[in-house]
All heavy atoms as a GROMACS GRO file, in nm:
protein
  596
    1THR      N    1   7.728  -0.455   3.693
    1THR     CA    2   7.694  -0.404   3.558
    1THR      C    3   7.549  -0.438   3.526
    1THR      O    4   7.498  -0.536   3.581
    1THR     CB    5   7.779  -0.481   3.445
    1THR    OG1    6   7.756  -0.620   3.464
    1THR    CG2    7   7.923  -0.446   3.471
    2GLN      N    8   7.494  -0.359   3.451
    2GLN     CA    9   7.351  -0.384   3.411
    2GLN      C   10   7.343  -0.459   3.282
    2GLN      O   11   7.421  -0.434   3.194
    2GLN     CB   12   7.278  -0.248   3.401
    2GLN     CG   13   7.244  -0.184   3.536
    2GLN     CD   14   7.157  -0.063   3.510
    2GLN    OE1   15   7.168   0.008   3.409
    2GLN    NE2   16   7.064  -0.033   3.602
    3ALA      N   17   7.235  -0.533   3.276
    3ALA     CA   18   7.209  -0.598   3.149
    3ALA      C   19   7.155  -0.500   3.045
    3ALA      O   20   7.092  -0.399   3.084
    3ALA     CB   21   7.102  -0.711   3.163
    4PRO      N   22   7.182  -0.518   2.918
    4PRO     CA   23   7.133  -0.428   2.821
    4PRO      C   24   6.980  -0.432   2.812
    4PRO      O   25   6.922  -0.540   2.839
    4PRO     CB   26   7.192  -0.479   2.685
    4PRO     CG   27   7.232  -0.617   2.705
    4PRO     CD   28   7.258  -0.628   2.862
    5PRO      N   29   6.914  -0.323   2.777
    5PRO     CA   30   6.771  -0.326   2.772
    5PRO      C   31   6.724  -0.421   2.661
    5PRO      O   32   6.788  -0.448   2.560
    5PRO     CB   33   6.728  -0.182   2.741
    5PRO     CG   34   6.855  -0.125   2.681
    5PRO     CD   35   6.969  -0.197   2.738
    6ARG      N   36   6.603  -0.487   2.686
    6ARG     CA   37   6.552  -0.572   2.582
    6ARG      C   38   6.478  -0.490   2.473
    6ARG      O   39   6.413  -0.394   2.505
    6ARG     CB   40   6.461  -0.666   2.659
    6ARG     CG   41   6.524  -0.739   2.770
    6ARG     CD   42   6.506  -0.887   2.760
    6ARG     NE   43   6.584  -0.946   2.858
    6ARG     CZ   44   6.544  -1.020   2.965
    6ARG    NH1   45   6.406  -1.020   2.984
    6ARG    NH2   46   6.618  -1.067   3.042
    7THR      N   47   6.489  -0.533   2.354
    7THR     CA   48   6.422  -0.457   2.250
    7THR      C   49   6.289  -0.498   2.220
    7THR      O   50   6.200  -0.419   2.187
    7THR     CB   51   6.505  -0.473   2.113
    7THR    OG1   52   6.515  -0.613   2.089
    7THR    CG2   53   6.649  -0.407   2.135
    8GLN      N   54   6.250  -0.630   2.241
    8GLN     CA   55   6.115  -0.676   2.213
    8GLN      C   56   6.027  -0.650   2.339
    8GLN      O   57   6.070  -0.698   2.450
    8GLN     CB   58   6.111  -0.821   2.177
    8GLN     CG   59   6.184  -0.857   2.052
    8GLN     CD   60   6.181  -1.013   2.030
    8GLN    OE1   61   6.175  -1.082   2.124
    8GLN    NE2   62   6.184  -1.044   1.911
    9GLU      N   63   5.926  -0.581   2.333
    9GLU     CA   64   5.842  -0.555   2.451
    9GLU      C   65   5.696  -0.577   2.404
    9GLU      O   66   5.657  -0.571   2.291
    9GLU     CB   67   5.860  -0.418   2.495
    9GLU     CG   68   5.997  -0.395   2.558
    9GLU     CD   69   6.009  -0.253   2.621
    9GLU    OE1   70   5.922  -0.171   2.594
    9GLU    OE2   71   6.105  -0.241   2.695
   10ARG      N   72   5.616  -0.607   2.501
   10ARG     CA   73   5.468  -0.617   2.483
   10ARG      C   74   5.405  -0.522   2.584
   10ARG      O   75   5.450  -0.505   2.685
   10ARG     CB   76   5.419  -0.759   2.480
   10ARG     CG   77   5.419  -0.816   2.622
   10ARG     CD   78   5.354  -0.956   2.617
   10ARG     NE   79   5.361  -1.006   2.751
   10ARG     CZ   80   5.362  -1.129   2.782
   10ARG    NH1   81   5.381  -1.220   2.692
   10ARG    NH2   82   5.359  -1.176   2.906
   11THR      N   83   5.289  -0.469   2.539
   11THR     CA   84   5.215  -0.382   2.625
   11THR      C   85   5.094  -0.454   2.692
   11THR      O   86   5.024  -0.520   2.613
   11THR     CB   87   5.167  -0.259   2.550
   11THR    OG1   88   5.277  -0.196   2.491
   11THR    CG2   89   5.100  -0.160   2.640
   12LEU      N   90   5.075  -0.436   2.823
   12LEU     CA   91   4.955  -0.493   2.891
   12LEU      C   92   4.839  -0.400   2.871
   12LEU      O   93   4.853  -0.281   2.868
   12LEU     CB   94   4.988  -0.512   3.039
   12LEU     CG   95   5.098  -0.613   3.068
   12LEU    CD1   96   5.109  -0.616   3.226
   12LEU    CD2   97   5.060  -0.753   3.024
   13SER      N   98   4.726  -0.457   2.865
   13SER     CA   99   4.602  -0.376   2.857
   13SER      C  100   4.573  -0.320   2.990
   13SER      O  101   4.621  -0.368   3.097
   13SER     CB  102   4.489  -0.464   2.802
   13SER     OG  103   4.467  -0.572   2.891
   14PRO      N  104   4.493  -0.214   3.001
   14PRO     CA  105   4.455  -0.156   3.126
   14PRO      C  106   4.402  -0.264   3.222
   14PRO      O  107   4.340  -0.360   3.174
   14PRO     CB  108   4.344  -0.055   3.093
   14PRO     CG  109   4.366  -0.023   2.953
   14PRO     CD  110   4.426  -0.152   2.889
   15PRO      N  111   4.420  -0.251   3.351
   15PRO     CA  112   4.470  -0.138   3.430
   15PRO      C  113   4.626  -0.140   3.442
   15PRO      O  114   4.682  -0.038   3.493
   15PRO     CB  115   4.406  -0.152   3.563
   15PRO     CG  116   4.394  -0.307   3.584
   15PRO     CD  117   4.369  -0.359   3.446
   16ALA      N  118   4.695  -0.241   3.403
   16ALA     CA  119   4.837  -0.248   3.425
   16ALA      C  120   4.911  -0.138   3.347
   16ALA      O  121   4.988  -0.059   3.410
   16ALA     CB  122   4.893  -0.384   3.387
   17MET      N  123   4.890  -0.124   3.225
   17MET     CA  124   4.954  -0.026   3.136
   17MET      C  125   5.100  -0.012   3.154
   17MET      O  126   5.159   0.096   3.163
   17MET     CB  127   4.884   0.112   3.155
   17MET     CG  128   4.740   0.120   3.130
   17MET     SD  129   4.708   0.080   2.950
   17MET     CE  130   4.783   0.219   2.872
   18GLN      N  131   5.168  -0.120   3.167
   18GLN     CA  132   5.317  -0.127   3.185
   18GLN      C  133   5.383  -0.189   3.065
   18GLN      O  134   5.316  -0.274   2.989
   18GLN     CB  135   5.363  -0.216   3.304
   18GLN     CG  136   5.338  -0.154   3.439
   18GLN     CD  137   5.382  -0.253   3.541
   18GLN    OE1  138   5.338  -0.368   3.553
   18GLN    NE2  139   5.472  -0.207   3.623
   19ARG      N  140   5.504  -0.153   3.038
   19ARG     CA  141   5.578  -0.218   2.932
   19ARG      C  142   5.659  -0.330   2.994
   19ARG      O  143   5.725  -0.310   3.095
   19ARG     CB  144   5.674  -0.114   2.866
   19ARG     CG  145   5.603   0.010   2.815
   19ARG     CD  146   5.538  -0.006   2.678
   19ARG     NE  147   5.645  -0.026   2.584
   19ARG     CZ  148   5.618  -0.073   2.458
   19ARG    NH1  149   5.497  -0.106   2.424
   19ARG    NH2  150   5.709  -0.090   2.375
   20LEU      N  151   5.652  -0.449   2.939
   20LEU     CA  152   5.719  -0.566   2.991
   20LEU      C  153   5.803  -0.626   2.877
   20LEU      O  154   5.769  -0.621   2.760
   20LEU     CB  155   5.619  -0.674   3.035
   20LEU     CG  156   5.535  -0.639   3.160
   20LEU    CD1  157   5.442  -0.750   3.190
   20LEU    CD2  158   5.634  -0.626   3.274
   21PRO      N  159   5.921  -0.683   2.914
   21PRO     CA  160   6.007  -0.748   2.810
   21PRO      C  161   5.917  -0.876   2.755
   21PRO      O  162   5.831  -0.927   2.829
   21PRO     CB  163   6.123  -0.798   2.881
   21PRO     CG  164   6.087  -0.795   3.021
   21PRO     CD  165   5.976  -0.696   3.049
   22ALA      N  166   5.945  -0.915   2.630
   22ALA     CA  167   5.873  -1.026   2.574
   22ALA      C  168   5.929  -1.154   2.628
   22ALA      O  169   5.862  -1.257   2.622
   22ALA     CB  170   5.888  -1.020   2.418
   23THR      N  171   6.053  -1.157   2.668
   23THR     CA  172   6.118  -1.277   2.718
   23THR      C  173   6.188  -1.257   2.854
   23THR      O  174   6.208  -1.145   2.898
   23THR     CB  175   6.221  -1.326   2.620
   23THR    OG1  176   6.316  -1.219   2.598
   23THR    CG2  177   6.159  -1.359   2.487
   24MET      N  178   6.227  -1.369   2.914
   24MET     CA  179   6.298  -1.363   3.045
   24MET      C  180   6.417  -1.466   3.037
   24MET      O  181   6.412  -1.560   2.952
   24MET     CB  182   6.209  -1.400   3.162
   24MET     CG  183   6.163  -1.536   3.152
   24MET     SD  184   6.047  -1.567   3.299
   24MET     CE  185   6.026  -1.740   3.279
   25ARG      N  186   6.519  -1.444   3.116
   25ARG     CA  187   6.627  -1.542   3.128
   25ARG      C  188   6.587  -1.637   3.244
   25ARG      O  189   6.524  -1.604   3.339
   25ARG     CB  190   6.759  -1.478   3.155
   25ARG     CG  191   6.805  -1.388   3.051
   25ARG     CD  192   6.925  -1.315   3.090
   25ARG     NE  193   6.886  -1.219   3.189
   25ARG     CZ  194   6.936  -1.106   3.218
   25ARG    NH1  195   7.042  -1.078   3.151
   25ARG    NH2  196   6.896  -1.023   3.299
   26ALA      N  197   6.632  -1.761   3.237
   26ALA     CA  198   6.602  -1.861   3.333
   26ALA      C  199   6.713  -1.970   3.354
   26ALA      O  200   6.774  -2.000   3.257
   26ALA     CB  201   6.470  -1.926   3.301
   27ALA      N  202   6.721  -2.021   3.471
   27ALA     CA  203   6.801  -2.140   3.496
   27ALA      C  204   6.704  -2.248   3.536
   27ALA      O  205   6.626  -2.235   3.630
   27ALA     CB  206   6.901  -2.116   3.610
   28VAL      N  207   6.706  -2.359   3.461
   28VAL     CA  208   6.610  -2.468   3.470
   28VAL      C  209   6.676  -2.589   3.542
   28VAL      O  210   6.779  -2.631   3.489
   28VAL     CB  211   6.546  -2.506   3.334
   28VAL    CG1  212   6.454  -2.619   3.350
   28VAL    CG2  213   6.480  -2.378   3.272
   29LEU      N  214   6.616  -2.638   3.643
   29LEU     CA  215   6.664  -2.754   3.712
   29LEU      C  216   6.550  -2.859   3.695
   29LEU      O  217   6.443  -2.849   3.761
   29LEU     CB  218   6.692  -2.719   3.862
   29LEU     CG  219   6.737  -2.834   3.949
   29LEU    CD1  220   6.872  -2.883   3.898
   29LEU    CD2  221   6.744  -2.790   4.094
   30SER      N  222   6.577  -2.966   3.622
   30SER     CA  223   6.470  -3.061   3.595
   30SER      C  224   6.494  -3.200   3.674
   30SER      O  225   6.412  -3.287   3.662
   30SER     CB  226   6.454  -3.091   3.456
   30SER     OG  227   6.574  -3.139   3.392
   31SER      N  228   6.608  -3.213   3.738
   31SER     CA  229   6.634  -3.332   3.812
   31SER      C  230   6.734  -3.305   3.929
   31SER      O  231   6.793  -3.198   3.931
   31SER     CB  232   6.691  -3.443   3.722
   31SER     OG  233   6.816  -3.396   3.673
   32PHE      N  234   6.746  -3.393   4.020
   32PHE     CA  235   6.842  -3.392   4.129
   32PHE      C  236   6.977  -3.402   4.070
   32PHE      O  237   7.001  -3.476   3.968
   32PHE     CB  238   6.824  -3.484   4.238
   32PHE     CG  239   6.699  -3.459   4.316
   32PHE    CD1  240   6.582  -3.536   4.298
   32PHE    CD2  241   6.695  -3.353   4.410
   32PHE    CE1  242   6.466  -3.516   4.376
   32PHE    CE2  243   6.579  -3.335   4.491
   32PHE     CZ  244   6.464  -3.414   4.466
   33GLY      N  245   7.074  -3.343   4.132
   33GLY     CA  246   7.222  -3.362   4.087
   33GLY      C  247   7.305  -3.237   4.115
   33GLY      O  248   7.254  -3.139   4.171
   34GLY      N  249   7.420  -3.240   4.068
   34GLY     CA  250   7.518  -3.124   4.079
   34GLY      C  251   7.490  -3.016   3.984
   34GLY      O  252   7.388  -3.010   3.918
   35PRO      N  253   7.590  -2.930   3.966
   35PRO     CA  254   7.570  -2.818   3.872
   35PRO      C  255   7.556  -2.866   3.731
   35PRO      O  256   7.493  -2.792   3.645
   35PRO     CB  257   7.700  -2.737   3.884
   35PRO     CG  258   7.762  -2.789   4.014
   35PRO     CD  259   7.712  -2.926   4.044
   36GLU      N  260   7.589  -2.985   3.696
   36GLU     CA  261   7.566  -3.035   3.560
   36GLU      C  262   7.426  -3.048   3.515
   36GLU      O  263   7.395  -3.058   3.397
   36GLU     CB  264   7.652  -3.164   3.542
   36GLU     CG  265   7.595  -3.286   3.611
   36GLU     CD  266   7.632  -3.291   3.761
   36GLU    OE1  267   7.704  -3.209   3.807
   36GLU    OE2  268   7.577  -3.386   3.823
   37VAL      N  269   7.332  -3.052   3.614
   37VAL     CA  270   7.191  -3.075   3.576
   37VAL      C  271   7.121  -2.939   3.551
   37VAL      O  272   7.002  -2.932   3.511
   37VAL     CB  273   7.117  -3.164   3.675
   37VAL    CG1  274   7.180  -3.298   3.685
   37VAL    CG2  275   7.111  -3.085   3.813
   38ILE      N  276   7.188  -2.830   3.579
   38ILE     CA  277   7.127  -2.696   3.558
   38ILE      C  278   7.153  -2.659   3.409
   38ILE      O  279   7.254  -2.665   3.358
   38ILE     CB  280   7.194  -2.587   3.660
   38ILE    CG1  281   7.168  -2.634   3.798
   38ILE    CG2  282   7.137  -2.449   3.625
   38ILE    CD1  283   7.237  -2.543   3.899
   39ARG      N  284   7.038  -2.624   3.353
   39ARG     CA  285   7.038  -2.567   3.212
   39ARG      C  286   7.003  -2.419   3.218
   39ARG      O  287   6.890  -2.383   3.263
   39ARG     CB  288   6.937  -2.651   3.140
   39ARG     CG  289   6.932  -2.613   2.986
   39ARG     CD  290   6.851  -2.712   2.911
   39ARG     NE  291   6.715  -2.721   2.962
   39ARG     CZ  292   6.608  -2.660   2.918
   39ARG    NH1  293   6.621  -2.570   2.823
   39ARG    NH2  294   6.494  -2.675   2.968
   40VAL      N  295   7.090  -2.341   3.167
   40VAL     CA  296   7.065  -2.194   3.159
   40VAL      C  297   7.005  -2.169   3.026
   40VAL      O  298   7.065  -2.202   2.926
   40VAL     CB  299   7.198  -2.113   3.187
   40VAL    CG1  300   7.164  -1.962   3.167
   40VAL    CG2  301   7.254  -2.130   3.320
   41VAL      N  302   6.875  -2.108   3.034
   41VAL     CA  303   6.805  -2.074   2.909
   41VAL      C  304   6.816  -1.929   2.895
   41VAL      O  305   6.774  -1.851   2.978
   41VAL     CB  306   6.659  -2.128   2.925
   41VAL    CG1  307   6.581  -2.089   2.800
   41VAL    CG2  308   6.655  -2.276   2.951
   42GLY      N  309   6.869  -1.892   2.773
   42GLY     CA  310   6.881  -1.750   2.752
   42GLY      C  311   6.755  -1.675   2.741
   42GLY      O  312   6.739  -1.568   2.804
   43GLU      N  313   6.656  -1.723   2.668
   43GLU     CA  314   6.536  -1.638   2.653
   43GLU      C  315   6.412  -1.740   2.647
   43GLU      O  316   6.410  -1.818   2.562
   43GLU     CB  317   6.538  -1.565   2.522
   43GLU     CG  318   6.657  -1.459   2.507
   43GLU     CD  319   6.646  -1.350   2.611
   43GLU    OE1  320   6.533  -1.301   2.648
   43GLU    OE2  321   6.746  -1.299   2.660
   44LEU      N  322   6.324  -1.718   2.739
   44LEU     CA  323   6.199  -1.790   2.748
   44LEU      C  324   6.086  -1.682   2.742
   44LEU      O  325   6.103  -1.582   2.789
   44LEU     CB  326   6.187  -1.864   2.881
   44LEU     CG  327   6.273  -1.992   2.898
   44LEU    CD1  328   6.248  -2.050   3.040
   44LEU    CD2  329   6.229  -2.091   2.794
   45PRO      N  330   5.970  -1.722   2.688
   45PRO     CA  331   5.858  -1.630   2.688
   45PRO      C  332   5.817  -1.604   2.830
   45PRO      O  333   5.822  -1.697   2.912
   45PRO     CB  334   5.755  -1.696   2.603
   45PRO     CG  335   5.798  -1.840   2.592
   45PRO     CD  336   5.933  -1.847   2.619
   46LEU      N  337   5.764  -1.485   2.850
   46LEU     CA  338   5.708  -1.462   2.994
   46LEU      C  339   5.583  -1.548   3.012
   46LEU      O  340   5.515  -1.570   2.916
   46LEU     CB  341   5.663  -1.309   3.008
   46LEU     CG  342   5.776  -1.209   3.028
   46LEU    CD1  343   5.710  -1.077   3.031
   46LEU    CD2  344   5.861  -1.230   3.142
   47PRO      N  345   5.570  -1.597   3.135
   47PRO     CA  346   5.447  -1.675   3.159
   47PRO      C  347   5.328  -1.589   3.152
   47PRO      O  348   5.326  -1.470   3.178
   47PRO     CB  349   5.465  -1.723   3.297
   47PRO     CG  350   5.571  -1.631   3.361
   47PRO     CD  351   5.652  -1.581   3.254
   48ARG      N  352   5.216  -1.657   3.105
   48ARG     CA  353   5.087  -1.581   3.100
   48ARG      C  354   5.033  -1.577   3.243
   48ARG      O  355   5.040  -1.674   3.320
   48ARG     CB  356   4.987  -1.662   3.019
   48ARG     CG  357   5.032  -1.666   2.870
   48ARG     CD  358   5.013  -1.531   2.803
   48ARG     NE  359   5.063  -1.528   2.669
   48ARG     CZ  360   5.092  -1.423   2.607
   48ARG    NH1  361   5.080  -1.304   2.664
   48ARG    NH2  362   5.136  -1.431   2.484
   49VAL      N  363   4.968  -1.464   3.271
   49VAL     CA  364   4.924  -1.447   3.415
   49VAL      C  365   4.773  -1.442   3.415
   49VAL      O  366   4.711  -1.371   3.333
   49VAL     CB  367   4.979  -1.306   3.468
   49VAL    CG1  368   4.933  -1.284   3.614
   49VAL    CG2  369   5.132  -1.302   3.468
   50ALA      N  370   4.709  -1.520   3.496
   50ALA     CA  371   4.569  -1.522   3.510
   50ALA      C  372   4.515  -1.399   3.587
   50ALA      O  373   4.600  -1.338   3.655
   50ALA     CB  374   4.526  -1.651   3.581
   51PRO      N  375   4.396  -1.368   3.581
   51PRO     CA  376   4.338  -1.255   3.653
   51PRO      C  377   4.370  -1.246   3.801
   51PRO      O  378   4.386  -1.139   3.856
   51PRO     CB  379   4.188  -1.262   3.619
   51PRO     CG  380   4.176  -1.336   3.498
   51PRO     CD  381   4.294  -1.436   3.497
   52HIS      N  382   4.380  -1.366   3.866
   52HIS     CA  383   4.396  -1.367   4.013
   52HIS      C  384   4.548  -1.383   4.045
   52HIS      O  385   4.580  -1.406   4.167
   52HIS     CB  386   4.315  -1.476   4.077
   52HIS     CG  387   4.355  -1.611   4.028
   52HIS    ND1  388   4.317  -1.661   3.905
   52HIS    CD2  389   4.430  -1.706   4.076
   52HIS    CE1  390   4.368  -1.782   3.885
   52HIS    NE2  391   4.434  -1.811   3.991
   53GLU      N  392   4.636  -1.372   3.952
   53GLU     CA  393   4.781  -1.390   3.973
   53GLU      C  394   4.857  -1.259   3.949
   53GLU      O  395   4.803  -1.166   3.893
   53GLU     CB  396   4.825  -1.498   3.878
   53GLU     CG  397   4.771  -1.636   3.900
   53GLU     CD  398   4.822  -1.737   3.796
   53GLU    OE1  399   4.862  -1.704   3.684
   53GLU    OE2  400   4.820  -1.856   3.833
   54VAL      N  401   4.978  -1.260   3.993
   54VAL     CA  402   5.071  -1.147   3.972
   54VAL      C  403   5.197  -1.191   3.908
   54VAL      O  404   5.239  -1.308   3.923
   54VAL     CB  405   5.100  -1.062   4.101
   54VAL    CG1  406   4.979  -1.004   4.158
   54VAL    CG2  407   5.171  -1.151   4.204
   55LEU      N  408   5.265  -1.110   3.831
   55LEU     CA  409   5.390  -1.132   3.774
   55LEU      C  410   5.488  -1.048   3.846
   55LEU      O  411   5.474  -0.926   3.848
   55LEU     CB  412   5.391  -1.108   3.622
   55LEU     CG  413   5.516  -1.132   3.552
   55LEU    CD1  414   5.562  -1.287   3.552
   55LEU    CD2  415   5.506  -1.085   3.405
   56VAL      N  416   5.596  -1.103   3.897
   56VAL     CA  417   5.693  -1.035   3.980
   56VAL      C  418   5.829  -1.028   3.898
   56VAL      O  419   5.873  -1.130   3.855
   56VAL     CB  420   5.722  -1.109   4.112
   56VAL    CG1  421   5.820  -1.025   4.193
   56VAL    CG2  422   5.593  -1.109   4.192
   57ARG      N  423   5.873  -0.912   3.891
   57ARG     CA  424   6.006  -0.892   3.815
   57ARG      C  425   6.120  -0.911   3.922
   57ARG      O  426   6.118  -0.849   4.029
   57ARG     CB  427   6.024  -0.751   3.756
   57ARG     CG  428   6.151  -0.734   3.685
   57ARG     CD  429   6.153  -0.597   3.626
   57ARG     NE  430   6.070  -0.600   3.508
   57ARG     CZ  431   6.046  -0.506   3.423
   57ARG    NH1  432   6.112  -0.392   3.446
   57ARG    NH2  433   5.966  -0.515   3.320
   58VAL      N  434   6.205  -1.006   3.898
   58VAL     CA  435   6.324  -1.035   3.986
   58VAL      C  436   6.444  -0.973   3.919
   58VAL      O  437   6.483  -1.008   3.814
   58VAL     CB  438   6.337  -1.186   4.002
   58VAL    CG1  439   6.464  -1.218   4.085
   58VAL    CG2  440   6.212  -1.250   4.058
   59LEU      N  441   6.504  -0.883   3.996
   59LEU     CA  442   6.630  -0.824   3.948
   59LEU      C  443   6.756  -0.899   3.987
   59LEU      O  444   6.857  -0.897   3.921
   59LEU     CB  445   6.642  -0.680   3.999
   59LEU     CG  446   6.524  -0.587   3.951
   59LEU    CD1  447   6.540  -0.449   4.011
   59LEU    CD2  448   6.522  -0.580   3.798
   60ALA      N  449   6.743  -0.972   4.098
   60ALA     CA  450   6.860  -1.050   4.146
   60ALA      C  451   6.803  -1.167   4.228
   60ALA      O  452   6.701  -1.155   4.293
   60ALA     CB  453   6.954  -0.968   4.233
   61ALA      N  454   6.878  -1.281   4.229
   61ALA     CA  455   6.835  -1.395   4.304
   61ALA      C  456   6.965  -1.459   4.363
   61ALA      O  457   7.078  -1.433   4.313
   61ALA     CB  458   6.762  -1.496   4.219
   62ALA      N  459   6.943  -1.538   4.476
   62ALA     CA  460   7.058  -1.601   4.534
   62ALA      C  461   7.034  -1.744   4.558
   62ALA      O  462   6.915  -1.786   4.555
   62ALA     CB  463   7.083  -1.528   4.670
   63VAL      N  464   7.136  -1.823   4.578
   63VAL     CA  465   7.131  -1.962   4.615
   63VAL      C  466   7.191  -1.980   4.749
   63VAL      O  467   7.300  -1.931   4.773
   63VAL     CB  468   7.207  -2.049   4.513
   63VAL    CG1  469   7.203  -2.193   4.550
   63VAL    CG2  470   7.149  -2.024   4.372
   64ASN      N  471   7.116  -2.045   4.838
   64ASN     CA  472   7.171  -2.065   4.974
   64ASN      C  473   7.211  -2.210   4.994
   64ASN      O  474   7.179  -2.295   4.909
   64ASN     CB  475   7.075  -2.012   5.081
   64ASN     CG  476   6.947  -2.101   5.078
   64ASN    OD1  477   6.946  -2.219   5.086
   64ASN    ND2  478   6.823  -2.029   5.074
   65PRO      N  479   7.277  -2.243   5.104
   65PRO     CA  480   7.319  -2.380   5.123
   65PRO      C  481   7.206  -2.488   5.121
   65PRO      O  482   7.236  -2.593   5.065
   65PRO     CB  483   7.385  -2.369   5.263
   65PRO     CG  484   7.435  -2.242   5.280
   65PRO     CD  485   7.327  -2.156   5.212
   66LEU      N  486   7.092  -2.452   5.165
   66LEU     CA  487   6.988  -2.553   5.164
   66LEU      C  488   6.945  -2.579   5.013
   66LEU      O  489   6.911  -2.696   4.983
   66LEU     CB  490   6.861  -2.502   5.246
   66LEU     CG  491   6.746  -2.604   5.244
   66LEU    CD1  492   6.787  -2.737   5.298
   66LEU    CD2  493   6.632  -2.544   5.318
   67ASP      N  494   6.942  -2.480   4.930
   67ASP     CA  495   6.918  -2.493   4.784
   67ASP      C  496   7.008  -2.600   4.722
   67ASP      O  497   6.979  -2.685   4.659
   67ASP     CB  498   6.929  -2.370   4.709
   67ASP     CG  499   6.820  -2.261   4.746
   67ASP    OD1  500   6.710  -2.307   4.781
   67ASP    OD2  501   6.854  -2.146   4.745
   68CYS      N  502   7.142  -2.586   4.765
   68CYS     CA  503   7.240  -2.677   4.710
   68CYS      C  504   7.217  -2.821   4.762
   68CYS      O  505   7.232  -2.919   4.684
   68CYS     CB  506   7.380  -2.628   4.749
   68CYS     SG  507   7.420  -2.470   4.675
   69ARG      N  508   7.186  -2.835   4.886
   69ARG     CA  509   7.166  -2.968   4.948
   69ARG      C  510   7.035  -3.028   4.875
   69ARG      O  511   7.042  -3.143   4.849
   69ARG     CB  512   7.144  -2.965   5.092
   69ARG     CG  513   7.274  -2.918   5.168
   69ARG     CD  514   7.256  -2.911   5.314
   69ARG     NE  515   7.251  -3.056   5.370
   69ARG     CZ  516   7.214  -3.069   5.487
   69ARG    NH1  517   7.191  -2.975   5.573
   69ARG    NH2  518   7.208  -3.196   5.535
   70VAL      N  519   6.933  -2.957   4.865
   70VAL     CA  520   6.807  -3.013   4.795
   70VAL      C  521   6.841  -3.051   4.651
   70VAL      O  522   6.804  -3.158   4.608
   70VAL     CB  523   6.695  -2.918   4.800
   70VAL    CG1  524   6.582  -2.960   4.706
   70VAL    CG2  525   6.645  -2.896   4.944
   71ARG      N  526   6.914  -2.969   4.582
   71ARG     CA  527   6.955  -3.003   4.439
   71ARG      C  528   7.039  -3.128   4.436
   71ARG      O  529   7.028  -3.205   4.345
   71ARG     CB  530   7.027  -2.882   4.382
   71ARG     CG  531   7.054  -2.902   4.234
   71ARG     CD  532   7.149  -2.798   4.180
   71ARG     NE  533   7.278  -2.830   4.227
   71ARG     CZ  534   7.375  -2.745   4.261
   71ARG    NH1  535   7.344  -2.615   4.254
   71ARG    NH2  536   7.488  -2.777   4.305
   72ALA      N  537   7.121  -3.152   4.538
   72ALA     CA  538   7.206  -3.267   4.543
   72ALA      C  539   7.135  -3.394   4.581
   72ALA      O  540   7.184  -3.506   4.576
   72ALA     CB  541   7.327  -3.248   4.633
   73GLY      N  542   7.007  -3.379   4.618
   73GLY     CA  543   6.922  -3.502   4.664
   73GLY      C  544   6.887  -3.503   4.806
   73GLY      O  545   6.817  -3.593   4.834
   74TYR      N  546   6.932  -3.423   4.883
   74TYR     CA  547   6.894  -3.424   5.031
   74TYR      C  548   6.745  -3.398   5.039
   74TYR      O  549   6.691  -3.304   4.988
   74TYR     CB  550   6.974  -3.311   5.110
   74TYR     CG  551   6.932  -3.301   5.253
   74TYR    CD1  552   6.978  -3.382   5.347
   74TYR    CD2  553   6.853  -3.203   5.288
   74TYR    CE1  554   6.946  -3.374   5.479
   74TYR    CE2  555   6.811  -3.188   5.422
   74TYR     CZ  556   6.857  -3.269   5.514
   74TYR     OH  557   6.825  -3.251   5.648
   75GLY      N  558   6.670  -3.493   5.107
   75GLY     CA  559   6.524  -3.477   5.118
   75GLY      C  560   6.452  -3.520   4.989
   75GLY      O  561   6.335  -3.478   4.971
   76ARG      N  562   6.514  -3.599   4.912
   76ARG     CA  563   6.455  -3.641   4.783
   76ARG      C  564   6.312  -3.712   4.801
   76ARG      O  565   6.226  -3.684   4.729
   76ARG     CB  566   6.544  -3.743   4.715
   76ARG     CG  567   6.493  -3.783   4.576
   76ARG     CD  568   6.587  -3.873   4.511
   76ARG     NE  569   6.720  -3.815   4.500
   76ARG     CZ  570   6.800  -3.834   4.391
   76ARG    NH1  571   6.754  -3.908   4.301
   76ARG    NH2  572   6.916  -3.779   4.392
   77ALA      N  573   6.303  -3.779   4.922
   77ALA     CA  574   6.170  -3.843   4.937
   77ALA      C  575   6.056  -3.743   4.971
   77ALA      O  576   5.951  -3.773   4.946
   77ALA     CB  577   6.183  -3.942   5.062
   78VAL      N  578   6.101  -3.623   5.023
   78VAL     CA  579   6.003  -3.525   5.058
   78VAL      C  580   5.957  -3.448   4.929
   78VAL      O  581   5.839  -3.411   4.913
   78VAL     CB  582   6.054  -3.414   5.153
   78VAL    CG1  583   5.968  -3.311   5.184
   78VAL    CG2  584   6.096  -3.499   5.294
   79TYR      N  585   6.052  -3.420   4.840
   79TYR     CA  586   6.025  -3.341   4.724
   79TYR      C  587   5.990  -3.434   4.611
   79TYR      O  588   5.964  -3.406   4.497
   79TYR     CB  589   6.139  -3.244   4.689
   79TYR     CG  590   6.167  -3.148   4.798
   79TYR    CD1  591   6.276  -3.168   4.886
   79TYR    CD2  592   6.088  -3.042   4.825
   79TYR    CE1  593   6.298  -3.084   4.987
   79TYR    CE2  594   6.109  -2.953   4.921
   79TYR     CZ  595   6.214  -2.969   5.006
   79TYR     OH  596   6.241  -2.882   5.099
   0.00000   0.00000   0.00000
């Protein structure tokens, strides 16, 4: 199923000339731990992009076994 279109949009100045949503959805992980430390944020403002940066629209993302191990604390000394 597709998410409903966002109603709030902002327009970029040339050369981009694209319509972008004003907000994005995010899952925020601020500490090590299990699923209980993940906070799903419904709407966050899009990050500001500097002239030498790009903004990438992600339509789908995945979590692999290494992501789960790092989140649980594996390699904590490295990260």
